[in-house]
DRENKEDREN-523907 format. One record per atom (N, C-alpha, C): residue number from 1; residue in three letters; atom name; x, y, z. Coordinates in steps of 0.05 Angstrom, whole numbers. Each point is the difference from the previous one (the first is absolute). Layout:
! residues N
> num_residu_atome_east_north_up
> NUM_ALA_CA_X_Y_Z;
...
***
This chain:
! residues 196
> num_residu_atome_east_north_up
> 1_MET_N_2192_2516_937;
> 1_MET_CA_-2_-23_-18;
> 1_MET_C_6_-25_16;
> 2_ALA_N_-15_-21_-5;
> 2_ALA_CA_4_-26_13;
> 2_ALA_C_27_-12_-8;
> 3_GLU_N_11_-15_19;
> 3_GLU_CA_25_-14_-7;
> 3_GLU_C_-6_-27_-11;
> 4_PHE_N_14_-8_-21;
> 4_PHE_CA_-5_-26_-13;
> 4_PHE_C_24_-17_5;
> 5_GLN_N_-5_-25_7;
> 5_GLN_CA_22_-19_4;
> 5_GLN_C_-4_-23_-19;
> 6_THR_N_22_-12_-9;
> 6_THR_CA_-2_-24_-16;
> 6_THR_C_-13_-22_16;
> 7_SER_N_-20_-13_-11;
> 7_SER_CA_-14_-19_16;
> 7_SER_C_16_-26_5;
> 8_MET_N_-6_-12_23;
> 8_MET_CA_12_-26_6;
> 8_MET_C_-9_-21_-20;
> 9_ASN_N_-24_4_-11;
> 9_ASN_CA_-11_-18_-20;
> 9_ASN_C_17_0_-25;
> 10_LEU_N_7_24_-10;
> 10_LEU_CA_17_1_-23;
> 10_LEU_C_28_-11_5;
> 11_LEU_N_11_6_23;
> 11_LEU_CA_26_-11_7;
> 11_LEU_C_-1_-31_0;
> 12_GLY_N_-21_-11_11;
> 12_GLY_CA_-3_-29_0;
> 12_GLY_C_-2_-11_-29;
> 13_GLN_N_-14_14_-17;
> 13_GLN_CA_-2_-9_-28;
> 13_GLN_C_27_2_-14;
> 14_LEU_N_15_21_6;
> 14_LEU_CA_26_3_-13;
> 14_LEU_C_20_-22_10;
> 15_ARG_N_-3_-8_25;
> 15_ARG_CA_18_-21_10;
> 15_ARG_C_-4_-27_-14;
> 16_GLN_N_-25_-4_-11;
> 16_GLN_CA_-5_-25_-14;
> 16_GLN_C_15_-1_-27;
> 17_GLN_N_7_23_-10;
> 17_GLN_CA_15_4_-25;
> 17_GLN_C_-13_-12_-25;
> 18_SER_N_-20_-16_4;
> 18_SER_CA_-14_-12_-24;
> 18_SER_C_-25_17_-7;
> 19_ASP_N_-6_20_16;
> 19_ASP_CA_-23_16_-5;
> 19_ASP_C_7_23_-19;
> 20_GLN_N_-2_-5_-25;
> 20_GLN_CA_8_19_-21;
> 20_GLN_C_-16_26_2;
> 21_GLN_N_-26_-2_6;
> 21_GLN_CA_-16_24_2;
> 21_GLN_C_9_18_23;
> 22_ALA_N_7_-12_22;
> 22_ALA_CA_10_16_23;
> 22_ALA_C_26_15_-8;
> 23_TRP_N_18_-14_-14;
> 23_TRP_CA_25_12_-8;
> 23_TRP_C_-5_22_-20;
> 24_GLU_N_-18_-4_-18;
> 24_GLU_CA_-6_22_-20;
> 24_GLU_C_-12_24_14;
> 25_ARG_N_-17_-4_20;
> 25_ARG_CA_-11_23_15;
> 25_ARG_C_22_14_15;
> 26_PHE_N_17_-16_13;
> 26_PHE_CA_22_12_15;
> 26_PHE_C_18_17_-19;
> 27_ALA_N_7_-11_-22;
> 27_ALA_CA_18_14_-19;
> 27_ALA_C_-14_25_-11;
> 28_THR_N_-26_-2_-6;
> 28_THR_CA_-14_22_-11;
> 28_THR_C_-1_24_20;
> 29_ILE_N_-3_-6_25;
> 29_ILE_CA_-1_21_21;
> 29_ILE_C_28_9_8;
> 30_TYR_N_17_-19_8;
> 30_TYR_CA_25_7_12;
> 30_TYR_C_23_7_-20;
> 31_GLY_N_-1_-11_-24;
> 31_GLY_CA_20_7_-20;
> 31_GLY_C_1_30_-5;
> 32_PRO_N_-23_12_-7;
> 32_PRO_CA_0_29_-4;
> 32_PRO_C_6_16_25;
> 33_LEU_N_-7_-10_24;
> 33_LEU_CA_6_13_25;
> 33_LEU_C_30_3_3;
> 34_VAL_N_15_-22_-4;
> 34_VAL_CA_29_0_3;
> 34_VAL_C_12_18_-21;
> 35_PHE_N_-8_-3_-25;
> 35_PHE_CA_12_16_-22;
> 35_PHE_C_-5_30_5;
> 36_GLY_N_-25_7_5;
> 36_GLY_CA_-7_28_4;
> 36_GLY_C_14_13_24;
> 37_TRP_N_2_-16_21;
> 37_TRP_CA_13_11_24;
> 37_TRP_C_29_6_-6;
> 38_LEU_N_14_-18_-13;
> 38_LEU_CA_28_5_-7;
> 38_LEU_C_3_24_-19;
> 39_LYS_N_-18_2_-20;
> 39_LYS_CA_2_22_-20;
> 39_LYS_C_-5_26_14;
> 40_ARG_N_-19_2_19;
> 40_ARG_CA_-5_25_14;
> 40_ARG_C_24_7_18;
> 41_ARG_N_17_-18_6;
> 41_ARG_CA_24_5_16;
> 41_ARG_C_24_6_-17;
> 42_GLY_N_-4_2_-27;
> 42_GLY_CA_22_7_-17;
> 42_GLY_C_17_-22_-11;
> 43_VAL_N_-9_-25_4;
> 43_VAL_CA_14_-23_-11;
> 43_VAL_C_-5_-1_-30;
> 44_ARG_N_21_-5_-16;
> 44_ARG_CA_-3_-1_-29;
> 44_ARG_C_-21_-22_-8;
> 45_GLU_N_-14_5_-22;
> 45_GLU_CA_-21_-18_-8;
> 45_GLU_C_9_-29_-4;
> 46_ASP_N_23_-4_-13;
> 46_ASP_CA_10_-27_-5;
> 46_ASP_C_7_-14_26;
> 47_VAL_N_11_15_19;
> 47_VAL_CA_7_-12_26;
> 47_VAL_C_-26_-7_15;
> 48_ALA_N_-19_19_-1;
> 48_ALA_CA_-26_-5_14;
> 48_ALA_C_-14_-25_-11;
> 49_GLU_N_1_-3_-27;
> 49_GLU_CA_-12_-24_-12;
> 49_GLU_C_14_-25_8;
> 50_ASP_N_27_0_1;
> 50_ASP_CA_15_-23_9;
> 50_ASP_C_-7_-7_28;
> 51_VAL_N_-1_20_17;
> 51_VAL_CA_-7_-5_29;
> 51_VAL_C_-28_-11_2;
> 52_ARG_N_-19_11_-15;
> 52_ARG_CA_-27_-10_0;
> 52_ARG_C_-1_-30_-6;
> 53_GLN_N_13_-8_-22;
> 53_GLN_CA_0_-28_-8;
> 53_GLN_C_14_-17_21;
> 54_GLU_N_22_9_11;
> 54_GLU_CA_14_-16_19;
> 54_GLU_C_-15_-2_27;
> 55_VAL_N_-14_21_7;
> 55_VAL_CA_-16_-2_25;
> 55_VAL_C_-22_-20_-4;
> 56_LEU_N_-14_0_-22;
> 56_LEU_CA_-21_-20_-5;
> 56_LEU_C_11_-28_1;
> 57_LEU_N_23_-4_-12;
> 57_LEU_CA_13_-27_0;
> 57_LEU_C_8_-8_29;
> 58_LYS_N_11_19_14;
> 58_LYS_CA_9_-5_28;
> 58_LYS_C_-23_-7_17;
> 59_VAL_N_-22_14_-2;
> 59_VAL_CA_-24_-6_15;
> 59_VAL_C_-10_-28_-7;
> 60_PHE_N_0_-7_-25;
> 60_PHE_CA_-9_-26_-9;
> 60_PHE_C_17_-22_13;
> 61_HIS_N_26_4_1;
> 61_HIS_CA_18_-20_11;
> 61_HIS_C_1_-1_31;
> 62_GLU_N_-6_23_12;
> 62_GLU_CA_4_1_29;
> 62_GLU_C_-26_3_17;
> 63_ILE_N_-23_1_-14;
> 63_ILE_CA_-25_4_15;
> 63_ILE_C_-6_-23_20;
> 64_LYS_N_9_-24_-7;
> 64_LYS_CA_-5_-22_18;
> 64_LYS_C_15_4_27;
> 65_GLY_N_23_13_-2;
> 65_GLY_CA_16_5_24;
> 65_GLY_C_-8_25_15;
> 66_PHE_N_-18_16_-11;
> 66_PHE_CA_-8_25_13;
> 66_PHE_C_-17_-8_25;
> 67_ASP_N_9_10_23;
> 67_ASP_CA_-14_-5_25;
> 67_ASP_C_-16_25_8;
> 68_HIS_N_-26_-1_-4;
> 68_HIS_CA_-16_23_8;
> 68_HIS_C_-4_-1_30;
> 69_ASN_N_9_20_13;
> 69_ASN_CA_-1_0_29;
> 69_ASN_C_-26_11_12;
> 70_GLY_N_-19_4_-18;
> 70_GLY_CA_-26_10_9;
> 70_GLY_C_-2_30_3;
> 71_ARG_N_22_14_-3;
> 71_ARG_CA_0_29_3;
> 71_ARG_C_-10_13_-26;
> 72_ILE_N_-16_21_3;
> 72_ILE_CA_-9_14_-24;
> 72_ILE_C_24_12_-15;
> 73_GLY_N_1_-5_-26;
> 73_GLY_CA_21_11_-16;
> 73_GLY_C_25_-18_-2;
> 74_ALA_N_-2_-24_11;
> 74_ALA_CA_24_-18_0;
> 74_ALA_C_8_-7_-29;
> 75_PHE_N_-20_-7_-17;
> 75_PHE_CA_7_-7_-27;
> 75_PHE_C_10_25_-15;
> 76_ARG_N_-13_22_4;
> 76_ARG_CA_8_25_-13;
> 76_ARG_C_29_7_6;
> 77_ALA_N_7_-3_26;
> 77_ALA_CA_28_5_8;
> 77_ALA_C_20_-19_-12;
> 78_TRP_N_-8_-26_-1;
> 78_TRP_CA_17_-21_-12;
> 78_TRP_C_4_6_-30;
> 79_LEU_N_-22_7_-14;
> 79_LEU_CA_2_6_-28;
> 79_LEU_C_18_24_-5;
> 80_HIS_N_-2_20_17;
> 80_HIS_CA_18_24_-2;
> 80_HIS_C_29_-8_3;
> 81_GLN_N_6_-17_19;
> 81_GLN_CA_28_-10_4;
> 81_GLN_C_9_-16_-25;
> 82_VAL_N_-17_-17_-10;
> 82_VAL_CA_7_-15_-25;
> 82_VAL_C_6_19_-22;
> 83_MET_N_-16_21_-3;
> 83_MET_CA_4_19_-22;
> 83_MET_C_27_15_3;
> 84_LEU_N_6_9_24;
> 84_LEU_CA_25_15_4;
> 84_LEU_C_24_-19_-4;
> 85_HIS_N_-2_-24_9;
> 85_HIS_CA_22_-20_-4;
> 85_HIS_C_4_-5_-29;
> 86_ARG_N_-21_-4_-16;
> 86_ARG_CA_2_-5_-28;
> 86_ARG_C_12_25_-14;
> 87_LEU_N_-8_24_8;
> 87_LEU_CA_12_25_-11;
> 87_LEU_C_29_1_5;
> 88_ARG_N_9_-5_24;
> 88_ARG_CA_28_0_7;
> 88_ARG_C_16_-20_-16;
> 89_THR_N_-11_-24_-4;
> 89_THR_CA_13_-21_-15;
> 89_THR_C_3_8_-29;
> 90_ILE_N_-20_11_-12;
> 90_ILE_CA_1_9_-28;
> 90_ILE_C_20_23_-2;
> 91_GLN_N_1_18_19;
> 91_GLN_CA_19_22_-1;
> 91_GLN_C_29_-10_1;
> 92_ARG_N_5_-20_17;
> 92_ARG_CA_27_-11_1;
> 92_ARG_C_8_-12_-26;
> 93_LYS_N_-19_-15_-13;
> 93_LYS_CA_6_-12_-26;
> 93_LYS_C_5_22_-21;
> 94_ASN_N_-16_21_0;
> 94_ASN_CA_3_21_-19;
> 94_ASN_C_27_15_4;
> 95_ILE_N_7_5_24;
> 95_ILE_CA_26_13_5;
> 95_ILE_C_23_-17_-9;
> 96_ARG_N_-2_-26_6;
> 96_ARG_CA_22_-18_-8;
> 96_ARG_C_3_-2_-30;
> 97_SER_N_-23_0_-14;
> 97_SER_CA_1_-4_-29;
> 97_SER_C_-1_27_-15;
> 98_ARG_N_0_22_15;
> 98_ARG_CA_1_27_-12;
> 98_ARG_C_-24_5_-19;
> 99_LEU_N_-23_-11_8;
> 99_LEU_CA_-24_4_-17;
> 99_LEU_C_-16_25_7;
> 100_THR_N_8_14_20;
> 100_THR_CA_-14_25_7;
> 100_THR_C_6_21_-20;
> 101_GLU_N_-20_17_-5;
> 101_GLU_CA_4_21_-20;
> 101_GLU_C_18_23_9;
> 102_SER_N_0_6_26;
> 102_SER_CA_17_20_11;
> 102_SER_C_5_-5_29;
> 103_SER_N_21_11_11;
> 103_SER_CA_5_-4_28;
> 103_SER_C_-20_14_17;
> 104_ASP_N_-11_23_-10;
> 104_ASP_CA_-21_14_15;
> 104_ASP_C_-25_-18_3;
> 105_GLU_N_-8_-14_-22;
> 105_GLU_CA_-23_-18_2;
> 105_GLU_C_6_-23_19;
> 106_ALA_N_24_-11_-1;
> 106_ALA_CA_7_-22_18;
> 106_ALA_C_-2_10_29;
> 107_ASN_N_10_24_5;
> 107_ASN_CA_-1_11_27;
> 107_ASN_C_-29_5_9;
> 108_ASP_N_-17_9_-19;
> 108_ASP_CA_-29_4_7;
> 108_ASP_C_-13_-26_7;
> 109_ASP_N_5_-21_-16;
> 109_ASP_CA_-12_-26_6;
> 109_ASP_C_10_-10_27;
> 110_ALA_N_26_3_5;
> 110_ALA_CA_12_-9_25;
> 110_ALA_C_-12_15_24;
> 111_ALA_N_-5_26_-4;
> 111_ALA_CA_-13_15_22;
> 111_ALA_C_-27_-10_7;
> 112_VAL_N_-15_-9_-20;
> 112_VAL_CA_-27_-11_5;
> 112_VAL_C_3_-26_16;
> 113_ALA_N_19_-17_-8;
> 113_ALA_CA_3_-25_14;
> 113_ALA_C_11_2_28;
> 114_ASP_N_14_22_6;
> 114_ASP_CA_14_2_26;
> 114_ASP_C_-14_18_20;
> 115_SER_N_-23_11_-6;
> 115_SER_CA_-13_19_19;
> 115_SER_C_-22_-14_15;
> 116_GLY_N_3_-25_7;
> 116_GLY_CA_-17_-18_14;
> 116_GLY_C_-25_10_15;
> 117_ASP_N_3_11_24;
> 117_ASP_CA_-22_7_17;
> 117_ASP_C_-19_20_-13;
> 118_ARG_N_11_21_-12;
> 118_ARG_CA_-17_20_-13;
> 118_ARG_C_-16_-12_-23;
> 119_LEU_N_13_-18_-15;
> 119_LEU_CA_-14_-13_-22;
> 119_LEU_C_-21_-19_10;
> 120_ALA_N_5_-13_22;
> 120_ALA_CA_-20_-19_11;
> 120_ALA_C_-25_16_8;
> 121_GLU_N_3_24_11;
> 121_GLU_CA_-23_16_7;
> 121_GLU_C_-16_9_-25;
> 122_LEU_N_15_7_-21;
> 122_LEU_CA_-14_7_-25;
> 122_LEU_C_-14_-23_-12;
> 123_TRP_N_12_-24_1;
> 123_TRP_CA_-12_-24_-11;
> 123_TRP_C_-26_-6_15;
> 124_GLU_N_0_2_26;
> 124_GLU_CA_-24_-4_16;
> 124_GLU_C_-22_19_-8;
> 125_ALA_N_7_25_-3;
> 125_ALA_CA_-20_21_-7;
> 125_ALA_C_-12_-4_-27;
> 126_GLU_N_15_-10_-19;
> 126_GLU_CA_-10_-2_-27;
> 126_GLU_C_-14_-27_-6;
> 127_HIS_N_5_-20_16;
> 127_HIS_CA_-10_-27_-4;
> 127_HIS_C_-30_0_-3;
> 128_SER_N_-14_9_21;
> 128_SER_CA_-30_-1_0;
> 128_SER_C_-12_16_-23;
> 129_ARG_N_11_24_-4;
> 129_ARG_CA_-11_17_-21;
> 129_ARG_C_4_-13_-27;
> 130_PHE_N_23_-13_-5;
> 130_PHE_CA_4_-13_-25;
> 130_PHE_C_-19_-23_-4;
> 131_LEU_N_-4_-16_20;
> 131_LEU_CA_-18_-23_-2;
> 131_LEU_C_-28_8_-7;
> 132_ILE_N_-10_20_14;
> 132_ILE_CA_-27_8_-6;
> 132_ILE_C_-3_13_-27;
> 133_GLU_N_20_16_-9;
> 133_GLU_CA_-1_11_-27;
> 133_GLU_C_1_-21_-21;
> 134_ARG_N_16_-21_4;
> 134_ARG_CA_2_-22_-19;
> 134_ARG_C_-27_-15_-2;
> 135_LEU_N_-12_-5_23;
> 135_LEU_CA_-26_-13_0;
> 135_LEU_C_-22_17_-13;
> 136_ILE_N_2_27_4;
> 136_ILE_CA_-19_18_-13;
> 136_ILE_C_3_-2_-30;
> 137_GLU_N_24_-2_-10;
> 137_GLU_CA_5_-3_-29;
> 137_GLU_C_-14_-26_-10;
> 138_MET_N_1_-21_16;
> 138_MET_CA_-11_-25_-8;
> 138_MET_C_-30_0_-1;
> 139_ILE_N_-13_16_17;
> 139_ILE_CA_-29_1_1;
> 139_ILE_C_-12_23_-16;
> 140_ALA_N_17_18_-9;
> 140_ALA_CA_-9_25_-13;
> 140_ALA_C_-21_-5_-23;
> 141_PRO_N_4_-21_-17;
> 141_PRO_CA_-20_-3_-21;
> 141_PRO_C_-29_-5_10;
> 142_GLU_N_-3_-6_25;
> 142_GLU_CA_-27_-5_11;
> 142_GLU_C_-15_25_7;
> 143_PHE_N_14_23_1;
> 143_PHE_CA_-11_24_11;
> 143_PHE_C_3_24_-19;
> 144_GLN_N_-18_20_4;
> 144_GLN_CA_3_25_-14;
> 144_GLN_C_23_15_14;
> 145_GLU_N_13_17_-15;
> 145_GLU_CA_22_16_11;
> 145_GLU_C_-8_16_24;
> 146_ARG_N_-24_12_-1;
> 146_ARG_CA_-9_16_22;
> 146_ARG_C_-3_-16_26;
> 147_THR_N_-8_-25_-2;
> 147_THR_CA_-3_-17_23;
> 147_THR_C_28_-5_12;
> 148_LEU_N_20_-5_-17;
> 148_LEU_CA_27_-5_10;
> 148_LEU_C_12_26_12;
> 149_GLN_N_-6_23_-13;
> 149_GLN_CA_9_25_11;
> 149_GLN_C_-10_5_28;
> 150_ALA_N_-26_-5_3;
> 150_ALA_CA_-12_4_27;
> 150_ALA_C_13_-18_20;
> 151_PHE_N_5_-25_-7;
> 151_PHE_CA_13_-19_19;
> 151_PHE_C_28_10_7;
> 152_ARG_N_16_7_-20;
> 152_ARG_CA_28_8_5;
> 152_ARG_C_0_25_18;
> 153_ARG_N_-16_19_-7;
> 153_ARG_CA_1_25_15;
> 153_ARG_C_-9_-3_29;
> 154_VAL_N_-22_-16_4;
> 154_VAL_CA_-10_-3_28;
> 154_VAL_C_17_-20_16;
> 155_VAL_N_6_-23_-12;
> 155_VAL_CA_14_-21_16;
> 155_VAL_C_31_5_0;
> 156_LEU_N_11_5_-23;
> 156_LEU_CA_30_2_-1;
> 156_LEU_C_10_27_7;
> 157_ASN_N_-15_21_-7;
> 157_ASN_CA_10_27_5;
> 157_ASN_C_-13_13_25;
> 158_ASP_N_-18_-14_13;
> 158_ASP_CA_-13_9_24;
> 158_ASP_C_-15_27_-4;
> 159_GLU_N_-11_5_-23;
> 159_GLU_CA_-15_24_-5;
> 159_GLU_C_-28_-4_11;
> 160_PRO_N_-13_21_10;
> 160_PRO_CA_-27_-2_11;
> 160_PRO_C_-20_-9_-22;
> 161_ILE_N_-16_-20_6;
> 161_ILE_CA_-18_-11_-19;
> 161_ILE_C_-20_21_-12;
> 162_GLU_N_-7_19_17;
> 162_GLU_CA_-19_21_-9;
> 162_GLU_C_13_17_-22;
> 163_VAL_N_25_7_3;
> 163_VAL_CA_15_16_-19;
> 163_VAL_C_3_-15_-26;
> 164_VAL_N_8_-26_2;
> 164_VAL_CA_4_-16_-24;
> 164_VAL_C_-26_-4_-15;
> 165_ALA_N_-21_-6_14;
> 165_ALA_CA_-26_-3_-12;
> 165_ALA_C_-9_25_-16;
> 166_GLN_N_3_23_13;
> 166_GLN_CA_-7_25_-13;
> 166_GLN_C_17_5_-25;
> 167_GLU_N_26_-4_2;
> 167_GLU_CA_18_6_-23;
> 167_GLU_C_-5_-20_-23;
> 168_LEU_N_-8_-25_7;
> 168_LEU_CA_-4_-20_-21;
> 168_LEU_C_-30_0_-9;
> 169_GLU_N_-15_19_11;
> 169_GLU_CA_-28_3_-7;
> 169_GLU_C_-16_-26_5;
> 170_MET_N_3_-10_24;
> 170_MET_CA_-15_-24_8;
> 170_MET_C_-10_5_29;
> 171_SER_N_-20_-15_8;
> 171_SER_CA_-9_2_27;
> 171_SER_C_20_-13_20;
> 172_VAL_N_-2_8_25;
> 172_VAL_CA_18_-12_20;
> 172_VAL_C_-6_-30_1;
> 173_ASN_N_-26_-7_-2;
> 173_ASN_CA_-7_-29_1;
> 173_ASN_C_12_-15_-24;
> 174_ALA_N_0_12_-24;
> 174_ALA_CA_12_-12_-23;
> 174_ALA_C_30_-4_4;
> 175_ALA_N_13_20_13;
> 175_ALA_CA_29_-2_5;
> 175_ALA_C_5_-23_20;
> 176_ARG_N_-17_-3_20;
> 176_ARG_CA_3_-22_19;
> 176_ARG_C_-4_-27_-14;
> 177_ILE_N_-20_-2_-17;
> 177_ILE_CA_-5_-24_-15;
> 177_ILE_C_24_-7_-18;
> 178_ALA_N_11_21_-13;
> 178_ALA_CA_24_-4_-17;
> 178_ALA_C_23_-11_17;
> 179_GLN_N_4_12_23;
> 179_GLN_CA_21_-9_18;
> 179_GLN_C_-4_-29_8;
> 180_SER_N_-24_-7_6;
> 180_SER_CA_-6_-28_9;
> 180_SER_C_4_-20_-23;
> 181_ARG_N_-9_7_-24;
> 181_ARG_CA_2_-18_-23;
> 181_ARG_C_29_-4_-8;
> 182_VAL_N_16_21_0;
> 182_VAL_CA_29_-3_-7;
> 182_VAL_C_14_-16_22;
> 183_LEU_N_-6_5_25;
> 183_LEU_CA_13_-15_21;
> 183_LEU_C_-7_-30_-1;
> 184_ALA_N_-25_-6_-7;
> 184_ALA_CA_-8_-28_-3;
> 184_ALA_C_15_-13_-23;
> 185_ALA_N_3_14_-22;
> 185_ALA_CA_15_-11_-23;
> 185_ALA_C_29_-4_7;
> 186_LEU_N_12_19_15;
> 186_LEU_CA_28_-3_9;
> 186_LEU_C_3_-24_18;
> 187_ARG_N_-19_-4_18;
> 187_ARG_CA_2_-24_18;
> 187_ARG_C_-2_-25_-17;
> 188_ARG_N_-18_0_-19;
> 188_ARG_CA_-3_-24_-17;
> 188_ARG_C_26_-5_-16;
> 189_GLU_N_11_21_-13;
> 189_GLU_CA_24_-3_-16;
> 189_GLU_C_24_-6_17;
> 190_GLY_N_1_11_24;
> 190_GLY_CA_23_-5_18;
> 190_GLY_C_-3_-24_17;
> 191_ALA_N_-22_-15_-2;
> 191_ALA_CA_-4_-24_17;
> 191_ALA_C_24_-19_-3;
> 192_GLY_N_11_-7_22;
> 192_GLY_CA_23_-18_0;
> 192_GLY_C_26_14_-6;
> 193_LEU_N_-1_25_-8;
> 193_LEU_CA_24_14_-7;
> 193_LEU_C_8_19_23;
> 194_ILE_N_-20_14_11;
> 194_ILE_CA_5_18_22;
> 194_ILE_C_-20_-4_22;
> 195_GLU_N_7_10_24;
> 195_GLU_CA_-18_0_23;
> 195_GLU_C_-5_29_7;
> 196_TYR_N_-24_6_8;
> 196_TYR_CA_-8_28_6;
> 196_TYR_C_1_4_30;
***
């Protein structure tokens, strides 16, 4: 699967802070990414939602100071650090105010926040997959389900196009056309949001 990076174009638009459409696109894509990533790591839903909201606010306030060093994944790594920092901050507040439901849950959340390097690797691995799945959801109404299935299986799951075409009862050429059409729609929808 191709790696997707947040585009410099989107980062530039976010820095302007007056571009409401750019912020809405960012929140639509990255809000669920942060929330889902935390939930899959065992963070309680209410804590994950608090972290999601605080991450979006933190990015809004600090994006002007973000210095992209030109390295692939710089924004993704910065966002991951913002997320972990916000999680730790919320955990400290919860511990102090005794808002956690149980000490086991507090310990589970703390383990997520403190396992740095391993979590950074998981974050990297899930980032591209999440972005493309989110964009597919956005373009799905434009396509028949079989077209999207062919794309997912060939492009995302690396299945041989001949096998996919046969199982979906379409020609290999039709599967290639489906792949091309979906990819074009993803590029259109992701324009300014991601770089391929």
